[in-house]
C-alpha positions as CSV (number, residue, x, y, z in Angstrom):
1,X,0.4,8.1,18.2
2,X,-3.1,7.2,17.1
3,X,-3.4,4.5,14.3
4,X,-4.9,5.6,11.0
5,X,-8.5,4.4,10.4
6,X,-9.0,4.4,6.6
7,X,-12.7,4.1,5.7
8,X,-13.3,1.0,3.4
9,X,-15.1,3.3,1.0
10,X,-11.8,5.1,0.2
11,X,-10.5,1.9,-1.5
12,X,-13.5,1.8,-3.8
13,X,-13.2,5.4,-5.0
14,X,-12.3,5.7,-8.7
15,X,-9.3,8.0,-8.1
16,X,-8.0,5.6,-5.4
17,X,-8.3,2.6,-7.7
18,X,-6.6,4.5,-10.5
19,X,-3.7,5.4,-8.2
20,X,-3.4,1.8,-7.0
21,X,-3.5,0.4,-10.5
22,X,-0.7,2.8,-11.5
23,X,1.2,2.0,-8.3
24,X,1.2,5.8,-7.5
25,X,1.9,5.5,-3.8
26,X,2.3,9.3,-3.5
27,X,-1.2,9.8,-4.7
28,X,-2.5,7.0,-2.5
29,X,-0.9,8.7,0.5
30,X,-2.3,12.1,-0.5
31,X,-5.8,10.5,-0.7
32,X,-5.3,8.8,2.7
33,X,-4.3,12.1,4.1
34,X,-7.3,13.9,2.6
35,X,-9.9,11.4,3.7
36,X,-8.4,10.6,7.2
37,X,-6.6,13.7,8.2
38,X,-3.5,11.6,8.9
39,X,-0.1,13.3,9.1
40,X,2.9,12.1,7.1
41,X,4.3,10.9,10.4
42,X,1.2,8.8,11.1
43,X,1.3,7.3,7.5
44,X,5.0,6.6,7.9
45,X,4.4,4.8,11.3
46,X,1.6,2.7,9.8
47,X,3.6,1.7,6.8
48,X,6.9,1.0,8.6
49,X,8.8,3.7,6.9
50,X,10.0,7.2,7.6
51,X,8.2,10.6,7.4
52,X,10.9,11.7,5.0
53,X,10.2,8.8,2.6
54,X,6.4,9.5,2.8
55,X,7.2,13.2,1.9
56,X,9.3,12.1,-1.1
57,X,6.6,9.7,-2.3
58,X,3.9,12.4,-1.9
59,X,5.9,15.0,-3.7
60,X,6.8,12.6,-6.6
61,X,10.5,12.8,-5.9
62,X,10.6,9.0,-5.1
63,X,8.6,6.0,-6.1
64,X,8.0,2.7,-4.4
65,X,9.6,0.0,-6.5
66,X,9.9,-3.2,-4.4
67,X,7.2,-5.7,-3.7
68,X,7.9,-5.8,0.0
69,X,7.3,-2.1,0.3
70,X,4.0,-2.3,-1.5
71,X,3.0,-5.1,0.8
72,X,4.0,-3.1,3.9
73,X,2.0,-0.2,2.7
74,X,-1.1,-2.4,1.9
75,X,-0.8,-4.0,5.4
76,X,-0.2,-0.7,7.2
77,X,-3.1,1.0,5.6
78,X,-5.3,-2.1,6.1
79,X,-6.2,-2.2,2.4
80,X,-9.2,-4.3,1.3
81,X,-8.4,-7.3,-0.8
82,X,-9.8,-5.5,-3.9
83,X,-7.4,-2.6,-3.2
84,X,-4.5,-5.0,-2.7
85,X,-5.2,-6.7,-6.0
86,X,-5.4,-3.3,-7.8
87,X,-2.0,-2.5,-6.3
88,X,-0.7,-5.9,-7.5
89,X,-0.1,-7.5,-4.2
90,X,-1.6,-10.7,-2.8
91,X,-4.8,-10.6,-0.9
92,X,-4.4,-11.2,2.9
93,X,-5.9,-14.6,2.6
94,X,-3.6,-15.8,-0.2
95,X,-0.6,-14.0,1.5
96,X,-1.3,-15.7,4.8
97,X,-1.6,-19.1,3.1
98,X,1.6,-18.5,1.1
99,X,3.6,-18.1,4.4
100,X,7.3,-18.7,3.8
101,X,7.0,-18.5,0.0
102,X,6.5,-14.8,0.3
103,X,9.7,-14.3,2.3
104,X,11.5,-16.0,-0.7
105,X,10.0,-13.5,-3.1
106,X,11.3,-10.3,-1.3
107,X,12.9,-7.9,-3.6
108,X,10.9,-9.1,-6.7
109,X,9.0,-6.2,-8.2
110,X,6.0,-8.3,-9.3
111,X,4.6,-11.7,-8.8
112,X,2.0,-13.2,-11.1
113,X,-0.1,-16.1,-9.8
114,X,-1.8,-18.2,-12.4
115,X,-4.8,-20.4,-11.8
116,X,-6.2,-18.7,-8.7
């Protein structure tokens, strides 16, 4: 299966930033599908989840609630740091530097970092 190549410009589009700020992953997935032509199966593989969950997110039946899922999605779709911050997850640079601390935070729905 071919990996998804998301154009960096998608993460700058107003509708994408709005979806990220609202943590509306279903809308994010629909935009990714619209601008890349990716299938639900490709999105699922990239984001380490199942096609069924992608379908439920896209239809609004389910919502992502855990921080580790938001991080997996951000990583899988290769979000820019601006997009990651709009979604409320650490930038790659900060996330990499945090190392084991992030593993401790799994299951927390939000993390606020002060002084960065």
